[in-house]
N, C-alpha and C positions, 0 to 999 in steps of 0.2 A: 826578432821578434818573437821564433817558434819558441828559443831559449827562453822569452821573457813570461810565456806562454806559461810552456811547462812548468818553471819554477811557481808559478800563481796557483799550476792547477798540483801541484806538490802541495802549497799550504792550508790550501783548502781542503787539501783528503789530511794534512794532518793536522789542519781545526777542529773536522768528523769525526777524529781517528782521537782526539784527544779528551773527550770524557768520558768514553771507555779503556782504554791505557790504562788510568784514573782511578779507575771500579776496579779494574783488575790488580793495580799494585796497592790502592790502604789496603783491596778483602778479600785479597787470594797474598800474595809474593809478601807484601808484609805482615801478617800473619803467620803463614806459613817463614817466615824467616826468626820471627820472636818464638815460635812453635821449635823448630828447629836448635836453636841456640839453648831453650832451654831444656832439649832430649840430650845435648849434650856436655851440657853444664857437668862440669868435674869426667870428660873424658865419655869414655862411653861405659861406662856405671852401669848411667837406665837402662841398656840397652843388654849387660850380662844379668842383669837382675831380672827383666821381666822373661829372657828365655831361655833362663833357671828356674823361673816359679812355672809347675806344674798348670799352671791353673789358666796359666798363656796358652800353652797348648792344647788345652780342652777349649779352652774358648775360639782359640783358630781353628779346629773341625769345628762346633757348631760356625762358626760365619760359615766355613767354605759349604758346610753343609746345606744350611740356611741362602748362600749366593749361586747354589746350581739346583735344586728344589726348585724353588720360588719360580727362580727365572726358566726352567721348564716346563712346568705348568703353565705362567704365563703366557709364554712363544706357544705352548700349543693354543690353548685357549685362542688368545689376540689373533692364532694365524684365522680359523675358526670365522672369530668376529667379523676380521677385516675381507675376507673369501668372501663370508655375504654380503658385506655391506659395496663391495667392487664390482659387482653384478644387479642394488640399486639403482635407479634414477639417482642425478647429483641433490636433483633437491631434497629426495628424501634422506639421503644418505647426507646432508652434512645437516639435518635438522637431529639426526642422530648422531652423527658424533658432538655433538656439542653435547647429548650427557652421556656421551661412553665419554667426554673429558672432564667432567665436572668435578670426581676424583680427582684430580691432578689437583684442583685450588683446596680440597681439606688438610687442613696438618696433621701430619700423623695422632696425635691424642683423639683429634674431633674420628676418625678411624676407626683408634681401635677403642675410646665408648662406643660405636655403634653395632664393632663388633660383641661387644657385650650386652648392648643390650636387643641382640639380636642372638645372639649364643651361647652368652650366660649362662650360668646356673638358673636366674630368673628371665630369662631372654621369651622373647615371646616364642623363635623357632624352638625354644628347645620346652619349658612347658605345649602346646602345638605337638609337638611328639610325642612328649613324655604322654598324652592325652590316648594316646595309639602303642603306650609300653613303653618307653625307652623312659628308659632309666637319666634322670635330669644330672645327677652329681659323673656319670661314667660321661653323658653327650657333655656335655663343659667342659671336663678338663682335657678333651682333647683339642680347644680353642686356647690351654695354656698350656702344652706343648708344642714344642719346635716343627712338628707340624702344622700345628695351628698358627704358629705365626706368619710360616711360610702363605699359609691361604689366608692368612689378612694381609700380607703384603702383597698377594695377589692384586689386589682392590686396585692397588691404586701402578700396576707397575703391567694390568694387560693391557690400559690405556693406552702407555708409551707405548705399547710396540701395536696396537695397530694405528697408532699416529704414523710410526715408520712400515710399515707392513702394506699403507692403503695403498700410494698412491702408489704402491711397486703394484702389486693387484692391479687399481684399473687399468694402469698401464699397459696387463696385459693380455694382449692375442688369447681370446679366447680357445676362438677356431685349430688351435692346435693340439685342444683333447677331442675335440672334435674328430679333427682325423686324422689324432691315434686311435681314435673309437671306432672308428669305419672301416680301421685297416685289421681290427681283431684285438688292440689293447682294450683291461678290464680298465674301467673310471682309477683304480690302486693305479694299475701301471704309467696310466697316462698319467698322470700326476708326480707320481716317484721321477720320470727321466725325462719330466718336458718342463715342467711347476719348479720342484722343487727348485733341480738344480742352477734358475733364472731366476731364484729369487733368497738364492742359498748366501751371499754376502748382507745383503739386509738382515736376515735371517739374525745371519751371524752377528751382526752389527745390536739390533737389536735384543740380543740377548744380552754378549756383556755389557751393555745398556744399564739393563734394568737389571742384572746382577750388581754393578760395581753401585747402585741406589742401595740394590736390599744388604749388600756386604755394609754399607756406609750408615745404614740407616738405621737410627736408637730410639724414636718417638713411639711409635707405634707397641715398639718391643717392651720400650718401657713401663706406658699403660697397663700394658696385657699382662706380663712377666714381672713384671720387679724386673731386681736382679737372679732370681733364677732359672733364668737359664744360659750358660755360660756363653758367649759371641764377646768380640772384641770391644762391639760398644758403647756397651754393659756395662764389658771392667772395664773399658779409658773411665766409664760416669759414674763408677763406684769410687775409683781413685781424687777426684776432683770434686767426690758429695762432701756433705756435711757430716760422713762419718771416713769420711779417707783428705788428705795432703798432701800426696806425693806428687809431687808436680812433676818431677824431671822424669819419675816413670810417665802418665800421665803422656806426656809430650813426646817420651816411646811410642810408647803407644800409636800416636797420631800417627807417630811416621811413620809407623809403619802399618797403620791402617789405609791412607792416602799409599802407601806404596803398592798395594796388592788391590787398592781400587784401581791405581793408573798403570798396571800392569795389567787387569783385568781387558783394559779399555784401552791400550794396545795391541792389545792382542785379536780385538775384533776389527779395529784401524786395517793391522799387516795386514791380515785374512783379505782383507776388499782391496787392500793396495795386491798384494797380489798374485788376487781373481781378477782385480782389473789390467792388468800388468798379463794376464796371460793369453786374454782374449785376447788385447790387442795386438802380440805375435803372433796367435791364430787364424 
């Protein structure tokens, strides 16, 4: 009887997992297999082509810079927002989280056009600053630079950081900070020695997650700067757009980009796992 119940339970679990497994199969594993097969058409020639192309290395450098600056800025701002929200009453915090999470529902194109309307040469913020003496061309030029792109990315990266850090900060006992300050520690020192070590695994995970998002995103970049900024997603787009049809090279770039994002996410998971094991043994 026990075996029959276990078999029925396993059967129900398989049925519940089947839709998710089907989605992963059809929309991840099959496309990955097709792209990988295209990348290795004719051996490793496509990889040799992209690795010997200076544009690829400039794009890789630009991608890494973007994948570090945007997440770093988002982590700092997101931590400040999450720390403030964690001290608010639950009802107010829930209401504010709705508005903070709203950018996650927008596509990259909508975000880009919103920044153009606000910070472009004819944007209302740019024109407002022009009345104070700022040069609209110089100010709006920042938006179409790599740093401006990182600034635009942060619009939808910061909510991701807040969503990851907020549960940890809500459960953090703030009396530890007060106790440290009562013993003579400054506020900054108390945060650095007590709070930061406790939230570091979540902070690293948040950084790696938004870094992978920034590395792989292209919609916002495409709408803002076109292909003028060398980053791998835009180079990939140029290989399969109307002006290019180098599909083996594009597939190889896809594999490289996927590998890069996977390594970033794996680094965060490995750090968190190592930290948990260290705390378990200590």
